[in-house]
N, C-alpha and C positions, 0 to 999 in steps of 0.2 A: 732210088728210095725204096729201102725194106717194106714190103709189103705185110700190112698187120693180120697176125693170125686170127681167125675169126673161131668163134666157138661152133664144134659140130653139134651141141646140145642145144636144145630150144629153152627158151626162158620157163621157168618154174614159178607160179605165182607172181609173175611180173618182175621176177628177178633173174638177171643174167647168171649162167653159170661161172664160176670163178675158177680162173687159171693158175694153175700151179707148174713150177717148174723144179724137177728133181735136181738133187746135189750130184755133182760130177763123179763122185764116187760113194759107196755105202757097202754096208755089209749087211743088208736087207735081201732075203731071198726073193721076197714078192711085193709086186706094188702095194699090196693088201698090209703088208708088215710097216712098210715107209708110212701109208698113210696113218695108220694106228699111232703111230710115233709122234708123227707130223701135226695132225688134226685134234684141236682140242674139246673131242668128243670120244665117249667111251667107244670101245673096241666092237662091241654090239651094234652102235649106229653105223660105223665104218660097215660091219659086213650086210646091214640092211641095204646101206647105199648101193652096194655091190650087186647083191641080189635084185636090186631095183633098177638097174643099169643107167646108175645115175653119174657114173663116171667113166670118161672114155678118153683116148689120146687123141693128138691131131688129126689123124685120118678117121675119126669117128668110130673107131674099135671099141668096143666095152671093154673095161676092165674087170677082171673078175678075180675071187681069192686066188687064181693059180698063176695070174699073170706074171712073169717075172720082172723083177726089177731092173729098171733100164737106167741108166745115168743120162744127165741133162736132157730128160724128155719131158713135153708139155703135157699136162693133164687138165681137163676139165671137170669140174665137179659140180655137179646142182645142190647146191647147200639148202639146209633144213632152215626154215625162217625161226628165227630167235624169239623168245617170250619177250613181248615187249610192253611198257606201259603206253596205251593209246593216248595219242596227241587229240584233246578234245575240240580241235578247231579244223575246218575246212579250208582245203585250197581251192580258190576260184579260178576259172579260166576267163581271161578278159578277151581273148582273141585266139582264134585257129583259122587258118587255110591251109592249103597242100603243103606247105612248107614249114612254115612257123606256127608254133603255139606260145602265147604269152599267160604266165600264170601269175597270181595273186597270192604269196606264201604267208600262212600265217606265222605268228612268234610261235619257238619251240619245235617247227617241224623242219627238220633237215631235207635240204635240197635233195642228195643223194646218198645211197647206202654207205655206211662208213661205222666201223666199230661197233657199238649196239644198237644202233638204228637202222634196221635194214626196212621192213615193210612200212614202218613209220616215216616214211618220206614221201617229198613230193612225188619224185620221178616213179616210185613203185605204186603209188595211188593213183596216179593218171594214167599209167601204163594200163593199170586192171580197169579204170573207170571207163576209160575210153577206148579200151582194147587197140593201142597203139604201141604194138611191141618194139618198133625200131626208135621211140621217143627217145631223145637225149639231151641232156643239159647242153646249152651253148655256153654258159657261165656258171658261177655258184654263189649263192646266198649263205652267210653264215647262219646256223640251226638258229641261232637266238634273233635274227634280224628279220622283219616282215616285209612284204612287198614285192615288188616285181622281179621275175625270172623268167628268162627266154628258154624254149627248147624247140629243137630241131624234130621236125614229124616223122623223117625219115634219114638213114644214114649219109645220102648224098648232099643232104643241104647242112649238115653241120658246119662242116669246114669251111663253107662261105659266110657263115654268121659268126663264126669265133673268130675269123680274121678281123672283122669289124672291132673286135675288143683288142684283139692283139695289136691292131693298127691304131687302136684310141680313137677310133671314129665313131664312137657311141657317147654321146651327151648324158650322162647320168648326174641325177639330183636326188639327194637324200634330204631326211627331214631327222631332227633329233631333239629330245627333251633332257635338259640338263640344267644344273646352277646357273643362276646369273652372278655374273662379276662386273659390276659397274665400272670397275678399274681394266676390264680387258678393251683393248682397241679395236674394235672390229668396223667393216670386214676386214680380213687379214687372209694371207696365203702361206699356209704353214707348209715348209719344206724340211724334209729330213730324211735319214737314210733306216728303214726298219727291216728287221730280220727275223723270221722266226725260225726257232731249231725244232727238228722232228722230235716229238715226246715232251715238250716242255710247252705249258698250257699258253704262256704271256709270249706275246712278240715285243720287241724291245726297238728302241732306238740307239743306234750306236754310230761311232763315229765313220765317215767315209763320203762317198759321193751319192748325191740325193737319188733315191730311186721311189720316194712317195711324195705327192703333192695334194694339198687339199685346199680350197676357198671355204672360209667361213664365215657366215655372213648371221647376223642378227634380227630374228623375224618379229618376235615380242616377248615381254616378258612381263610378270606380275607373282607376288607373292615368293619372290627369293629364285624363281625358275624362270627359264626361257626356253624359246623355241630357236632353233638355229637351222639355217639351210646349208648343206654341204655340196660342195660341187667339186669329188675328185678328179684330179687330171690322170691319176694312177689306179691300180688295183691292188694294193699290196695286202695281205692277210692281215685282218683286224686294223687297217689303217684309219679310220674314221674314228675309231673307240682308242687308239693309241693317241693320234693328234688331240683329241677334245682333251683326255687326260692330261694331255702334256702340258695343254694351257690351264690346267687347273681346273677345269668344268667337265669332269666324268659325265658319261652319259647315265641317267636314271635306269636301275636295273642290271647295271652292269657287273656280272659275277666275276670276272677277270681283271678290269681296271678300274682304279690303280691297286686293290688288292684282290687276291683270288679269295672266294668265298665260295663254301658248297652249296649245293642244292640237291633236293632229295630228288628223284627222278619222277615220283608222282606230283611235285611241286610246279603247278602252270600261273602260280602268282607272280607280280612283280616282274614283268617282263622288260627285256631290254628295249628302251624307248627310241629305237632306231628302226626307220622307214625305207626302205628303196621307192622312192617316189614317184620317179618319173624316167623314163629311157628315150632317147630320140635319135634316129639315125635313119639313112638313105638303106631301103632295102637292097642287098648285093645280088638278089635275083632280079627281082621285078623293077629295081631303081625308084621305085615310088617311096616318097619320104613317110617314115613311120614316127608316131608319136605317141606312147603309151603311157598311163598315169593311174597308180595305185587308188583304188577305193577304199582303201584301210585309213584311218586317221588317229594320229596319236594328239592325247587329250593333255591340254596344260591347264594342271590343276587350278 
């Protein structure tokens, strides 16, 4: 097994240094010239990063303006936090011990840094607030979905908890608010093949071997809307959203299914009515049975 390379630079503002690999060939005279061309920031910002010793090679040697370009080399860069619209909702901690932290994430807050969401993520917020630099996600929850997310408190514990999800040893229960269709026969198990292409917003159902399975149950309904209990046996990207949309009852507030609609970055109204409500499993480190329930609630109008 190949040993994973670790950053020689510490976190900055709760954010890990980004790892880059230089191309196998190039005409750049220095690493600085390559970074100016590669990074989406002004040349002056690159120069400042180098002066502040925020770029290092795999051996921990700082890169400066005169460091020669080296092909197929690893660099770590302490990124500048981008300007972000603050998400006006708090992430709650439901449980914390020496190995595991369970967070109750609000709608609109990403789990981990990605794209334009960096500081405004559950991971970075919790690292800062709790002073837990090794905190890392065991699994991920969509930015628009609220509810339970598991984090490993230290690196040594992460793999143990990740294997629970890989081996489908976690019982997951979700709740959703969507239109009520009296003709829809429930409960039922929806099985299909879901694929998500990089750079494409929507996942889609395609012919082929089944890789996504969800049990859908009706809990209550009134006024043309219903509360659904969702029990996924798998964890494909957007699986629950795709499956309910395929049944003709897309989740309220969904900006991707059945059709993509734009939302302004500062618009925190009309959230996706999807909640990761419960997680249950046997703790792989202590052996104790675990069951966690979100304190958040979806209102049925």
